[in-house]
Each structure stands twice: as C-alpha cells, then as structure tokens.
KOLNUKOL-132738 format. One line per 8 residues: number of its first residue (from 1); their letters; for each residue x, y, z of C-alpha. Coordinates in Angstrom, 2 decimals, padded with zeros to 5 digits. Layout:
N
NUM = a = X Y Z ~ ...
END
This chain:
481
1 = xxxxxxxx = -005.23 030.51 -004.73 ~ -002.75 029.50 -007.39 ~ -005.36 027.53 -009.89 ~ -003.08 026.97 -012.55 ~ -000.43 024.96 -010.43 ~ -003.62 023.10 -009.12 ~ -004.60 022.06 -012.58 ~ -001.16 021.35 -013.66
9 = xxxxxxxx = -000.62 018.71 -010.79 ~ -003.79 016.98 -011.50 ~ -002.83 016.66 -015.16 ~ 000.42 015.08 -013.84 ~ -001.94 012.84 -011.64 ~ -004.02 011.65 -014.30 ~ -000.72 011.00 -016.58 ~ 000.87 008.94 -013.87
17 = xxxxxxxx = -002.44 006.96 -013.26 ~ -002.23 006.02 -017.05 ~ 001.20 004.79 -016.91 ~ 000.07 002.91 -013.66 ~ -002.49 000.96 -015.35 ~ 000.01 -000.69 -017.45 ~ 000.18 -003.25 -014.79 ~ -002.97 -004.37 -014.87
25 = xxxxxxxx = -002.87 -004.26 -018.88 ~ 000.42 -006.82 -019.06 ~ -001.73 -009.24 -016.37 ~ -004.72 -009.31 -018.98 ~ -002.06 -009.83 -021.74 ~ -000.42 -012.79 -019.76 ~ -003.75 -014.23 -018.77 ~ -005.75 -013.25 -021.93
33 = xxxxxxxx = -008.40 -011.59 -020.40 ~ -010.43 -009.37 -022.60 ~ -011.42 -007.49 -019.72 ~ -007.90 -005.72 -019.99 ~ -009.44 -003.20 -022.93 ~ -011.28 -001.57 -020.37 ~ -007.67 -000.44 -019.10 ~ -006.67 000.81 -022.30
41 = xxxxxxxx = -009.79 002.81 -022.84 ~ -009.13 004.23 -019.16 ~ -005.68 005.25 -019.98 ~ -006.53 006.87 -023.34 ~ -009.01 009.05 -021.51 ~ -006.57 010.02 -018.67 ~ -003.77 010.96 -021.13 ~ -006.63 013.14 -023.35
49 = xxxxxxxx = -007.43 014.74 -020.10 ~ -004.05 014.87 -018.52 ~ -001.28 015.74 -021.00 ~ -003.21 018.93 -021.90 ~ -002.99 020.18 -018.43 ~ 000.81 019.19 -018.17 ~ 001.98 020.90 -021.41 ~ 000.44 023.98 -020.41
57 = xxxxxxxx = 002.99 024.89 -017.78 ~ 001.92 027.52 -014.88 ~ 003.60 030.70 -015.35 ~ 003.33 031.04 -011.52 ~ 004.54 027.78 -009.52 ~ 004.42 029.32 -006.08 ~ 002.72 026.45 -003.92 ~ 001.56 027.00 -000.38
65 = xxxxxxxx = -000.29 025.02 002.22 ~ -003.79 025.86 001.01 ~ -003.09 024.81 -002.57 ~ -001.43 021.77 -001.00 ~ -004.58 020.68 000.87 ~ -006.74 021.59 -002.34 ~ -004.59 019.88 -004.79 ~ -004.22 017.07 -002.82
73 = xxxxxxxx = -008.12 016.39 -002.26 ~ -008.88 017.06 -005.79 ~ -006.21 014.76 -006.93 ~ -007.31 011.84 -004.78 ~ -010.99 012.30 -006.06 ~ -009.86 012.44 -009.65 ~ -007.57 009.42 -009.01 ~ -010.25 007.36 -007.54
81 = xxxxxxxx = -012.70 008.57 -010.37 ~ -010.59 007.28 -013.18 ~ -009.62 004.34 -011.23 ~ -012.93 003.11 -011.02 ~ -013.61 003.18 -014.75 ~ -012.35 -000.07 -015.67 ~ -014.31 -002.00 -012.97 ~ -017.43 -000.12 -014.70
89 = xxxxxxxx = -016.60 -000.19 -018.48 ~ -015.64 -004.17 -018.02 ~ -018.87 -004.85 -016.41 ~ -016.67 -006.25 -013.23 ~ -018.57 -003.82 -010.98 ~ -021.62 -002.77 -013.16 ~ -022.76 -000.34 -010.73 ~ -020.80 003.27 -010.85
97 = xxxxxxxx = -021.28 003.95 -007.17 ~ -020.10 000.39 -006.26 ~ -017.26 001.05 -008.49 ~ -016.15 004.03 -007.14 ~ -016.42 002.71 -003.36 ~ -014.44 -000.01 -004.38 ~ -011.72 002.02 -005.63 ~ -012.00 004.64 -003.09
105 = xxxxxxxx = -011.51 001.92 -000.71 ~ -008.55 000.83 -002.69 ~ -006.74 003.99 -002.91 ~ -007.19 005.06 000.79 ~ -006.11 001.92 001.90 ~ -009.05 000.87 003.65 ~ -010.15 -002.58 002.14 ~ -013.99 -002.28 002.60
113 = xxxxxxxx = -015.73 -004.05 -000.45 ~ -019.22 -004.43 -002.08 ~ -018.09 -007.58 -003.62 ~ -019.82 -010.73 -002.43 ~ -017.60 -012.92 -004.93 ~ -014.29 -011.70 -005.17 ~ -012.86 -014.80 -007.11 ~ -015.17 -014.00 -009.83
121 = xxxxxxxx = -013.07 -011.14 -010.90 ~ -010.56 -011.28 -013.63 ~ -007.28 -011.39 -012.79 ~ -006.43 -007.82 -014.38 ~ -009.22 -006.64 -011.99 ~ -007.84 -008.50 -009.16 ~ -004.12 -007.09 -009.62 ~ -005.18 -003.47 -010.14
129 = xxxxxxxx = -007.71 -003.67 -006.93 ~ -004.69 -004.58 -005.06 ~ -002.40 -002.24 -006.53 ~ -004.58 000.54 -005.70 ~ -003.68 000.11 -002.13 ~ 000.37 000.15 -002.78 ~ -000.25 003.07 -004.84 ~ -002.31 004.86 -002.12
137 = xxxxxxxx = -000.14 003.79 000.78 ~ 002.83 005.89 000.02 ~ 000.87 008.37 -002.05 ~ 000.78 009.33 -005.72 ~ 001.48 013.05 -004.64 ~ 004.86 011.98 -002.84 ~ 005.96 010.35 -006.05 ~ 005.37 013.88 -007.61
145 = xxxxxxxx = 007.63 015.46 -005.22 ~ 010.33 013.39 -007.09 ~ 009.74 015.04 -010.42 ~ 008.00 018.22 -009.88 ~ 010.14 021.62 -009.60 ~ 008.41 023.96 -007.60 ~ 008.94 026.82 -005.28 ~ 007.89 028.63 -001.88
153 = xxxxxxxx = 007.88 025.61 000.33 ~ 005.92 023.93 -002.20 ~ 007.28 020.26 -001.70 ~ 006.96 020.42 001.80 ~ 003.61 021.90 001.48 ~ 002.44 019.19 -000.71 ~ 003.99 016.54 001.74 ~ 001.98 017.81 004.69
161 = xxxxxxxx = -001.13 017.86 002.93 ~ -000.80 014.03 002.17 ~ 001.32 012.31 004.57 ~ -000.30 011.05 007.91 ~ 000.54 012.17 011.11 ~ 000.24 015.28 013.51 ~ 003.57 016.61 011.80 ~ 006.02 015.95 009.04
169 = xxxxxxxx = 009.52 016.17 009.27 ~ 012.27 015.67 006.64 ~ 014.72 012.95 007.26 ~ 017.10 014.67 004.58 ~ 017.64 018.53 003.97 ~ 015.48 018.43 000.55 ~ 012.05 017.05 000.81 ~ 012.71 015.71 -002.82
177 = xxxxxxxx = 015.46 013.75 -001.36 ~ 013.28 012.31 001.59 ~ 010.36 011.41 -000.94 ~ 013.04 009.39 -002.90 ~ 014.31 007.86 000.31 ~ 010.78 006.93 001.62 ~ 009.85 005.20 -001.56 ~ 013.07 003.36 -001.92
185 = xxxxxxxx = 012.41 001.94 001.57 ~ 008.74 001.25 000.62 ~ 009.69 -000.52 -002.82 ~ 012.62 -002.71 -000.93 ~ 010.01 -003.74 001.61 ~ 007.57 -004.90 -000.58 ~ 009.97 -006.61 -002.80 ~ 011.03 -008.76 000.22
193 = xxxxxxxx = 007.80 -009.58 001.37 ~ 006.88 -010.77 -002.26 ~ 010.24 -013.08 -002.00 ~ 009.40 -014.56 001.24 ~ 006.04 -015.12 000.27 ~ 006.97 -016.79 -003.28 ~ 009.24 -018.91 -000.95 ~ 006.10 -020.30 000.73
201 = xxxxxxxx = 004.71 -022.13 -002.38 ~ 002.37 -019.66 -003.60 ~ 002.10 -018.43 -007.28 ~ 003.79 -015.08 -007.93 ~ 000.50 -013.27 -008.77 ~ -000.82 -014.20 -004.99 ~ 002.46 -012.90 -003.60 ~ 002.24 -009.77 -005.48
209 = xxxxxxxx = -001.16 -008.76 -004.47 ~ -000.87 -009.94 -000.96 ~ 002.43 -007.86 -000.95 ~ 000.56 -004.75 -002.34 ~ -002.37 -005.02 000.00 ~ 000.08 -005.41 003.30 ~ 002.55 -002.74 002.04 ~ -000.46 -000.09 001.45
217 = xxxxxxxx = -002.06 -001.68 004.59 ~ -004.87 -002.16 002.67 ~ -006.31 -005.65 002.76 ~ -008.01 -006.55 -000.33 ~ -007.63 -010.14 -000.86 ~ -007.96 -012.42 -003.90 ~ -009.63 -014.67 -002.17 ~ -013.36 -014.86 -000.76
225 = xxxxxxxx = -012.07 -015.92 002.61 ~ -009.62 -013.19 002.49 ~ -005.86 -015.19 003.24 ~ -007.44 -017.68 005.73 ~ -007.14 -020.56 003.07 ~ -002.90 -019.59 002.95 ~ -000.57 -021.91 004.77 ~ 000.55 -020.65 008.34
233 = xxxxxxxx = 003.88 -019.59 006.88 ~ 002.14 -017.09 004.47 ~ -000.05 -015.88 007.30 ~ 003.06 -015.59 009.64 ~ 005.04 -013.81 006.96 ~ 001.90 -011.26 006.32 ~ 001.80 -010.79 010.13 ~ 005.16 -009.63 010.19
241 = xxxxxxxx = 005.25 -006.98 007.26 ~ 001.87 -005.65 008.35 ~ 003.60 -004.91 011.68 ~ 006.74 -003.60 009.87 ~ 004.77 -001.05 007.43 ~ 003.00 000.17 010.70 ~ 006.36 001.54 011.56 ~ 007.15 005.11 011.07
249 = xxxxxxxx = 009.33 005.08 008.00 ~ 011.53 007.45 009.45 ~ 012.85 004.89 011.87 ~ 013.99 002.48 008.83 ~ 016.17 005.65 007.63 ~ 017.74 005.90 011.13 ~ 018.53 002.00 010.74 ~ 019.89 002.48 007.25
257 = xxxxxxxx = 022.41 005.22 008.64 ~ 023.17 003.05 011.47 ~ 021.70 005.32 014.24 ~ 020.20 002.23 015.79 ~ 020.18 003.96 019.32 ~ 018.16 006.63 017.92 ~ 015.60 004.51 016.04 ~ 014.96 002.31 018.97
265 = xxxxxxxx = 014.59 005.10 021.48 ~ 011.54 006.34 019.75 ~ 008.68 006.54 022.48 ~ 006.06 006.35 019.20 ~ 007.54 002.90 018.29 ~ 007.95 001.50 021.89 ~ 004.36 002.26 022.46 ~ 003.30 001.09 019.25
273 = xxxxxxxx = 004.98 -002.32 019.96 ~ 003.94 -002.29 023.62 ~ 000.12 -001.87 022.50 ~ 000.70 -005.05 020.08 ~ 002.25 -007.09 022.27 ~ -000.34 -006.36 025.42 ~ -003.49 -006.77 023.01 ~ -001.99 -010.23 021.29
281 = xxxxxxxx = -001.71 -011.42 025.05 ~ -004.93 -010.58 026.41 ~ -006.95 -011.86 023.37 ~ -004.73 -015.12 023.29 ~ -005.50 -015.69 026.77 ~ -009.36 -014.87 026.37 ~ -010.15 -016.88 023.23 ~ -008.12 -020.10 024.78
289 = xxxxxxxx = -010.04 -019.70 027.94 ~ -013.16 -019.74 025.93 ~ -012.38 -022.49 023.94 ~ -012.00 -020.96 020.83 ~ -008.93 -022.78 019.78 ~ -007.67 -026.11 021.03 ~ -004.10 -025.13 021.51 ~ -002.65 -021.98 022.70
297 = xxxxxxxx = -000.19 -021.58 019.65 ~ -003.22 -021.72 017.35 ~ -004.52 -019.04 019.31 ~ -001.54 -016.90 019.53 ~ -001.10 -017.19 015.94 ~ -004.56 -015.98 015.18 ~ -004.62 -013.23 017.55 ~ -001.36 -012.09 016.22
305 = xxxxxxxx = -002.55 -011.95 012.80 ~ -005.64 -010.31 013.78 ~ -004.16 -007.54 016.08 ~ -001.64 -006.95 013.45 ~ -004.21 -006.53 011.00 ~ -006.53 -004.05 012.83 ~ -003.82 -001.72 014.42 ~ -002.19 -001.23 011.21
313 = xxxxxxxx = -005.62 -000.81 009.50 ~ -004.75 -003.58 006.71 ~ -007.95 -005.60 007.33 ~ -007.02 -008.82 006.27 ~ -008.49 -011.76 008.20 ~ -007.70 -015.06 008.80 ~ -010.68 -015.98 011.22 ~ -014.12 -014.43 011.96
321 = xxxxxxxx = -013.16 -012.37 014.89 ~ -016.88 -011.42 014.84 ~ -017.68 -014.60 016.68 ~ -015.02 -014.13 019.27 ~ -015.70 -012.92 022.75 ~ -016.83 -009.63 023.91 ~ -013.83 -008.72 025.70 ~ -011.60 -009.70 022.69
329 = xxxxxxxx = -013.93 -007.71 020.04 ~ -013.94 -004.36 022.36 ~ -009.93 -004.75 022.19 ~ -010.02 -004.73 018.34 ~ -012.50 -001.83 018.07 ~ -010.11 -000.13 020.74 ~ -007.09 -000.56 017.72 ~ -009.21 000.41 015.11
337 = xxxxxxxx = -009.20 003.94 016.30 ~ -005.69 003.89 017.73 ~ -004.00 002.83 014.41 ~ -000.46 002.70 013.46 ~ 002.67 004.99 013.59 ~ 002.89 008.60 012.16 ~ 004.82 008.62 008.87 ~ 003.45 004.64 008.37
345 = xxxxxxxx = 001.01 003.73 005.71 ~ -001.36 002.42 008.32 ~ -004.68 004.67 009.44 ~ -006.54 005.34 012.65 ~ -005.75 008.47 014.68 ~ -002.31 007.25 014.79 ~ 000.14 006.31 018.19 ~ 001.92 009.65 018.19
353 = xxxxxxxx = -001.35 011.72 018.72 ~ -002.50 009.27 021.49 ~ 000.56 009.86 022.87 ~ 000.55 013.39 022.90 ~ -002.87 013.33 024.16 ~ -001.87 010.92 027.17 ~ 000.88 013.50 028.06 ~ -001.42 016.34 027.57
361 = xxxxxxxx = -003.75 014.85 030.31 ~ -000.83 013.96 032.67 ~ 000.28 017.64 032.54 ~ -002.69 019.10 033.16 ~ -003.05 017.08 036.07 ~ 000.01 018.14 037.52 ~ -000.77 021.47 036.66 ~ -003.89 021.22 039.06
369 = xxxxxxxx = -001.68 020.10 041.74 ~ 001.04 022.54 041.37 ~ -000.55 025.54 039.63 ~ 002.54 027.57 039.30 ~ 004.80 024.79 037.85 ~ 005.74 025.21 034.14 ~ 006.25 021.97 032.09 ~ 006.47 021.09 028.60
377 = xxxxxxxx = 005.07 017.89 026.96 ~ 008.22 016.36 025.63 ~ 008.54 013.19 023.18 ~ 012.01 011.74 022.64 ~ 013.56 014.26 024.76 ~ 012.42 017.01 022.45 ~ 009.62 019.65 023.50 ~ 006.18 019.11 021.46
385 = xxxxxxxx = 005.50 022.85 020.01 ~ 002.08 024.49 021.17 ~ 000.99 024.64 017.77 ~ 001.29 020.56 017.32 ~ -000.57 020.20 020.60 ~ -003.31 022.24 019.51 ~ -003.52 020.73 016.22 ~ -003.85 017.33 017.72
393 = xxxxxxxx = -006.73 018.64 019.89 ~ -008.67 020.19 017.09 ~ -007.82 016.93 014.91 ~ -009.78 015.01 017.70 ~ -012.58 017.15 018.24 ~ -012.93 017.06 014.26 ~ -012.62 013.36 014.29 ~ -015.28 012.84 016.65
401 = xxxxxxxx = -017.96 015.44 015.15 ~ -017.54 013.62 011.69 ~ -017.51 010.11 013.17 ~ -020.97 011.09 015.34 ~ -022.33 012.47 012.01 ~ -021.55 009.72 010.00 ~ -023.14 007.31 012.39 ~ -026.01 009.23 012.55
409 = xxxxxxxx = -026.70 009.28 008.77 ~ -025.82 005.46 008.52 ~ -028.20 004.85 011.50 ~ -031.16 006.04 008.98 ~ -030.83 002.58 007.32 ~ -031.95 000.76 010.46 ~ -029.41 -001.72 010.95 ~ -028.29 -002.55 014.10
417 = xxxxxxxx = -025.92 -000.03 016.27 ~ -022.78 -002.16 016.23 ~ -023.09 -002.33 012.43 ~ -023.37 001.28 011.85 ~ -021.05 002.18 014.41 ~ -018.14 -000.26 012.98 ~ -019.18 000.53 009.67 ~ -018.12 004.24 010.10
425 = xxxxxxxx = -015.09 003.44 012.13 ~ -013.79 000.85 009.59 ~ -014.13 003.53 006.66 ~ -012.85 006.60 008.82 ~ -010.15 004.59 009.98 ~ -009.14 003.12 006.80 ~ -009.52 -000.60 008.36 ~ -011.90 -002.40 006.11
433 = xxxxxxxx = -013.92 -005.02 008.15 ~ -016.09 -004.24 011.04 ~ -018.24 -006.08 013.11 ~ -021.91 -008.01 012.98 ~ -023.22 -007.42 009.05 ~ -019.67 -005.47 007.85 ~ -017.71 -008.17 009.79 ~ -014.68 -010.15 008.35
441 = xxxxxxxx = -017.14 -012.58 006.50 ~ -019.51 -009.77 005.43 ~ -019.36 -006.76 002.96 ~ -020.90 -003.25 002.60 ~ -022.97 -004.14 -000.70 ~ -026.18 -004.02 001.19 ~ -025.93 -000.24 002.14 ~ -027.90 002.49 000.18
449 = xxxxxxxx = -026.53 004.89 -002.39 ~ -026.75 007.49 000.42 ~ -024.74 005.49 002.92 ~ -022.32 004.53 000.55 ~ -021.59 007.95 -000.33 ~ -021.21 008.79 003.29 ~ -018.65 006.06 003.71 ~ -016.88 007.15 000.64
457 = xxxxxxxx = -016.21 010.72 002.15 ~ -015.19 009.14 005.43 ~ -012.38 007.24 003.45 ~ -011.19 009.90 001.89 ~ -011.51 012.32 004.79 ~ -009.53 009.52 006.82 ~ -006.87 008.88 004.73 ~ -006.15 012.88 003.80
465 = xxxxxxxx = -006.12 013.53 007.85 ~ -009.66 015.05 007.70 ~ -008.73 018.81 007.05 ~ -007.91 018.73 003.21 ~ -011.01 017.17 002.13 ~ -013.27 019.29 004.37 ~ -011.33 022.76 003.27 ~ -013.18 022.05 000.09
473 = xxxxxxxx = -016.06 023.12 001.60 ~ -014.97 026.19 003.12 ~ -015.62 029.27 001.11 ~ -012.43 031.18 001.87 ~ -010.51 028.47 000.48 ~ -011.35 029.39 -003.06 ~ -010.66 033.19 -002.73 ~ -008.04 034.52 -004.88
481 = x = -005.55 036.68 -003.10
END
C-alpha cells in the first residue's frame, strides 16, 4: 500500500473543496448573508489540513487499483465531513449527524433530506447544498485526473474506483484527455439547461440550483414542494435533461465526433429509452384510468417527470406519487433498482448490468437445451469478457446482501416495511424519495442516529459501487507489500 500517494490525493481533495466553497461565499456576499462566514472558516480549515499534504510530494507515485479504491473512499468521506461543517457552524443544521447526512446525500447525488423546511435556509446554504450534487455527479477525483501527474496506470485506476458501471472505457488514448472531455460535456449540458431554464422566467439562482440538481441527478430542491410550484415549461425542460444526464457520456462523445450510427446502435441506450417509454405509457394509462388526472396530457406530463426522476435517480418531484395506484408505485420501485446508464451521473444497479444479467440468463437457458453449444455474451457486437460477467454477478450478490442487512437494521426502528424497504432503496440507489414516511412529501428526519449512520453508509456505498467502501473494512487492504 502506497500510503504517501493516498495522503497526497486527500490533500488535493481538501484544497479543491476549499476553492469550490467560493461559490457559496460569493452567494452570501451578493445576498448579504452572515452565514457565509461559516464557509470562510471551513475554507481555512481545508487549506490548513490540505496544503501541507499537497506540498509534501510523495517520492513513490505508483498508484494501483488498491490505492485507487482506498483513496476514493477516504476522499469521499473527507469531502463529505468538511462539506458538512458550514451547515453545522452556521446553525442551519445544528445537529452534526444531520449535517453529515445532508452533505453525504448531496455529494452522492442521493437527494434524501432531513430538512423539514428547506426555504428557511440562507441562499448560500441552498446553493452549496445543490452544488454538492454537481460536484459529486461527475466526481471530484475525475477532475483530479486532469491535473495530477501519476504513473503505474494510476489515472485509469482512479477512474475505475470512482466511475459508475461494470467497466470503464477510455474514449481517448489518454485517461487525462478522457476526463477533460467528460467534464467539457458535463459543463456544456449544465450551461444549456441553465439557459433554457432562465428562458422560463425564473430567477438565475433558481435556474442554477435546479441545473446543479439535474446534472448531478441529485434532486435537492430549494422549495418545500421540490419543483412542483414551477411552470410546466420548467418541469418539461428538467424532465428532458434528467433523461439526458442518465445517458452514458461516451454516447455524447460519439455524437461529437459524428459517429451517429455507432451512438444510436448502443444496446444499453436503446434499452434505457425503451424502459422509460414503456414505464411512462403504463403509468399514464394507470393513473388516468383511476381518475388521478382530468386529462391524458396532464397525466402524461406527470408520469414522464416522475419516471425520468426515478430511473435517473434524480429525486425531484412534481407530484406525490405515494398516493398513486399500487401498479404505478411498483413500477417506480422497480425503476429505483434499475437506474441509469453506466458512465452517466445516475445511480442504481445500471442498465448495462441489467443487460448483462438478462443475456447471462438467456445464455444459460440455451446451454440447458444445447449442452455442447458454445455461446458468448455479446453487447454491441462485442464479446463481454468473463471477468466483466463475473464481477457483475458478484456485484449483484453483494448488493442484495448489503440491501437486506440494511433493511434489517432499519426495521429495528419499528416503522412499516414499505418505509424501511424504500428508505434503503432510495439511499443505496442514490435516489432520494421513497414511499410512505419517506415519500416525496416526507423526509428522513425521524430516523434515529443509528439508522441515519446506516443510510449514510448506504449512500456512500451506492455511489462508489460498493467495493471501494467495503474494502476499507478488509484487513489485507492495509498491508504493505
């Protein structure tokens, strides 16, 4: 284990976080809010802790997958802990566990909240709360890839540890160049959404916070009713961009280099849009037939928004789907687990893993009928390596075990099964709202400290694809070789 490079990376993370906190400082200055001083204090603490670690450059810059997992996990813990300080210091969220819960929910792009009155927060806190989504969406360590010189396959190992999906591919020969392209696409899409939202007659502040929540597929709103109070135009724009940010970013690169046919031939993307369209139609018919909306158009718009929000694990809401028919709620719960595409800012199990698992089942069924046949699983005309299939199966088993154990622990609270089940589903899949007490109009404030810590762990595990966080609890991880 190369401890020096891990400490060096954590130093960079702290230093970058101090720079990122300048946005809420500027917001506090514009709106003349004294709560902004809490960010100045935190910036000073970040620099005090981070700069000495950065200035002491490691002699050994070799950085392998094990270091990548540990550095990623520890960086996210440090990032969240320091990010929670402004909430606590300012008194906006006086309880430290609640402040940590809210911040972890922000950085992991979950959107689960303990706040009962969001609008009571100063604007500098609201923009930081939404900005954590944007930071966590692409990942601060992916940004580090652009500026940190490392060796030993270091950049790829860091990207593998933080990026969502069963496998990570370079879209350019150099990983640093890949990280730059990803961030350019991310920033461009965010800017376009801010522009389109601004055309809908809402303040720039609202447009920025909504775009940050959409881009990171996080879903923190600045209103108590999420974005239900905004116009249909704002809701439609947000629906479209939630879906766009749930697409594998490699597809956008293919479109940029004019490989349109290759982009649209992606099985993952086709499956992603097929699930969205089918879910929207089924829910629209169900809620219209049960008289929840007076017109088909209104039902279609609300169904589209909720489906886009749940499958991309964004968590915005324009309707209390907790009151919808059971059929519609079951579809939404299924979408919570499916999630968005690999290589997007969305959470969940991911479409690519679902695709691999379905093809594995089909292969096994054919193998039973034709024992001597040799068939390989293919996606987009390319054979899927056995290692990828194996890791997908192991991921699913680990996911189920962690999910079941978390539900068991949460159930000690004595709340109903739907609340406990969907609270864990909403956090481990980085969604935000669940059903019943944690539905779109509820929050997570009523849980005990023990349950909140379990859910914090689930949010981090879900965002980091389970294994980087779980490896922290393995003794062999910390051995020197």
